[in-house]
C-alpha positions as CSV (number, residue, x, y, z in Angstrom):
1,M,0.1,0.0,0.1
2,K,1.7,2.8,-1.2
3,I,0.9,5.9,0.9
4,D,1.8,9.3,-0.2
5,F,3.0,11.0,3.2
6,E,2.3,14.9,2.3
7,E,-0.6,14.0,1.6
8,L,-2.1,12.2,4.8
9,Y,-0.4,14.5,6.5
10,R,-1.8,17.9,5.0
11,R,-5.5,15.6,5.3
12,F,-5.6,14.1,9.4
13,F,-3.4,16.6,11.0
14,K,-6.1,18.2,12.1
15,D,-7.5,15.0,13.2
16,V,-5.6,13.9,15.0
17,Y,-4.4,16.8,17.0
18,L,-7.8,17.3,18.1
19,F,-8.3,14.2,19.1
20,V,-4.7,14.7,21.4
21,L,-5.9,18.3,22.8
22,S,-9.3,16.1,24.0
23,M,-6.8,14.5,26.2
24,S,-4.1,16.8,27.0
25,K,-6.3,20.1,27.5
26,D,-3.1,21.7,26.5
27,S,-2.2,23.5,22.3
28,H,1.1,23.0,23.2
29,T,1.3,19.4,24.1
30,A,-1.2,18.5,21.1
31,E,1.3,20.7,18.5
32,E,4.4,18.3,20.0
33,I,2.5,14.6,20.8
34,T,0.9,15.4,16.8
35,Q,4.4,16.0,15.7
36,E,6.0,13.6,17.3
37,T,2.7,11.2,15.8
38,F,3.6,12.1,12.1
39,F,7.6,11.0,12.6
40,R,5.8,7.9,14.1
41,A,4.3,7.1,11.5
42,L,6.7,8.2,8.0
43,K,9.2,5.7,10.1
44,E,7.2,3.4,11.2
45,M,4.4,2.9,7.3
46,R,5.6,0.2,6.2
47,H,4.3,-1.9,9.5
48,F,0.1,-0.4,8.7
49,K,-1.7,-3.1,6.8
50,G,-5.4,-0.7,6.3
51,N,-6.8,-3.4,8.5
52,C,-8.4,0.5,9.9
53,S,-9.1,3.4,9.3
54,V,-5.3,6.1,8.9
55,T,-7.2,8.2,11.4
56,S,-7.9,4.9,13.9
57,W,-3.8,3.9,12.8
58,L,-2.2,7.8,14.1
59,C,-4.7,7.8,16.7
60,Q,-3.2,4.8,18.4
61,I,-0.3,5.9,17.7
62,A,-0.9,9.7,19.4
63,R,-2.6,7.7,22.6
64,N,-0.4,5.8,22.9
65,L,2.7,8.5,22.7
66,Y,0.5,11.0,25.1
67,I,0.9,8.1,27.6
68,D,3.9,7.2,27.8
69,Q,4.7,11.0,28.6
70,L,2.0,11.0,31.2
71,R,4.1,7.9,32.5
72,R,7.7,10.1,32.3
73,E,5.5,13.2,33.8
74,K,4.8,11.4,36.5
75,R,8.0,8.9,37.7
76,L,9.4,13.0,36.5
77,V,7.2,14.3,39.4
78,R,7.8,11.4,41.6
79,E,11.6,11.5,42.0
80,E,11.2,15.7,42.2
81,T,8.9,14.4,45.5
82,A,11.3,12.2,47.2
83,G,14.0,15.3,47.2
84,D,11.2,17.4,48.7
85,S,12.3,18.0,51.8
86,L,9.8,16.9,54.9
87,A,9.0,20.5,55.9
88,E,8.2,21.4,52.4
89,R,5.7,19.0,52.7
90,Q,4.1,20.3,55.8
91,A,3.5,23.3,55.0
92,P,-0.2,24.7,55.3
93,V,-3.2,24.2,52.7
94,P,-6.1,26.7,52.8
95,D,-8.7,24.6,53.2
96,I,-6.7,21.6,53.5
97,S,-10.1,19.0,55.0
98,D,-12.3,19.7,51.9
99,A,-8.7,18.5,49.5
100,C,-8.0,15.7,51.5
101,I,-11.4,14.2,51.0
102,R,-11.5,15.2,47.4
103,K,-7.9,13.3,47.3
104,A,-9.3,10.7,49.2
105,E,-12.4,10.0,46.3
106,S,-10.0,10.4,43.9
107,L,-7.5,8.6,44.6
108,S,-10.6,5.3,45.0
109,I,-11.7,6.2,41.9
110,Y,-8.0,5.9,40.4
111,R,-7.6,3.0,42.0
112,V,-10.8,0.8,41.4
113,L,-10.2,2.4,37.5
114,H,-6.3,1.1,37.4
115,C,-7.4,-2.5,38.5
116,L,-10.5,-2.9,35.7
117,D,-9.9,-5.4,32.7
118,E,-9.3,-4.1,29.9
119,P,-10.9,-2.7,27.7
120,Y,-13.0,-1.7,30.8
121,K,-10.5,0.2,31.9
122,E,-8.8,2.3,28.1
123,V,-12.6,2.1,27.2
124,F,-13.2,4.7,30.6
125,T,-10.6,6.2,30.6
126,L,-11.1,7.7,27.0
127,R,-14.2,8.8,27.5
128,A,-14.3,10.0,31.1
129,L,-10.4,11.6,30.6
130,G,-10.7,12.4,27.5
131,E,-14.0,13.3,26.4
132,L,-13.6,11.0,22.9
133,S,-17.3,10.1,21.2
134,F,-18.1,6.3,21.9
135,R,-18.1,6.1,17.7
136,E,-14.4,7.1,18.0
137,I,-13.4,4.8,20.9
138,G,-15.0,2.3,18.4
139,D,-12.4,3.4,15.6
140,I,-9.6,2.8,17.9
141,F,-11.0,-0.1,19.0
142,G,-11.7,-1.3,15.9
143,K,-15.2,-1.8,17.5
144,Q,-18.8,-1.2,16.4
145,E,-19.7,2.3,18.3
146,S,-22.0,0.4,19.9
147,W,-20.0,-2.0,21.3
148,A,-17.5,0.7,23.1
149,R,-21.8,2.5,24.3
150,V,-21.2,-0.7,26.0
151,T,-18.1,-1.4,27.4
152,Y,-18.4,2.2,28.7
153,Y,-21.4,1.5,30.5
154,R,-20.5,-1.9,32.1
155,A,-16.8,-0.4,32.8
156,R,-18.7,2.0,35.2
157,M,-21.2,0.1,35.9
158,K,-18.5,-2.2,38.4
159,I,-16.3,1.4,39.0
160,V,-20.1,1.9,40.6
161,K,-20.1,-1.1,42.6
162,E,-16.4,-1.1,44.1
163,L,-17.1,1.5,45.2
164,S,-20.4,1.1,47.1
165,E,-18.8,-2.3,48.4
166,G,-15.4,-0.4,49.6
167,S,-13.4,-3.2,48.6
168,L,-10.4,-1.4,47.1
169,K,-9.5,1.4,50.1
């Protein structure tokens, strides 16, 4: 399958950029990831077999690059936090009780989400955090929109069940 890279870039740049922007909520990050996506696509173009749409292929590359970046940032934050002095970490936070409650609720949800099986975890993350449509999620997985809806609903029900049972603390 012969693909003209300039045509590919011109036709799909906006789609990939908006996809990454929907996940990152940052135009600078979206621009960087989109550029890296097309660089990777150029390097790996020979591996594209046409089993999915070009948009899905590019969005899968972009999603993987974005996830890799989040992992790197998380690791850097952990390393920086580990180097902080105890006094800096104990600085007073305004309205600390509300902040603690919100953080505890978020951590509970993330713990449950972390333990979900695939594809529930990824579909829920793409929908809730990435704000993708069910159609876009279905395209990424090479499935129907209805599959994405059902998978998201099941993931949500699993999360609600785990939170209500309080099995993860």
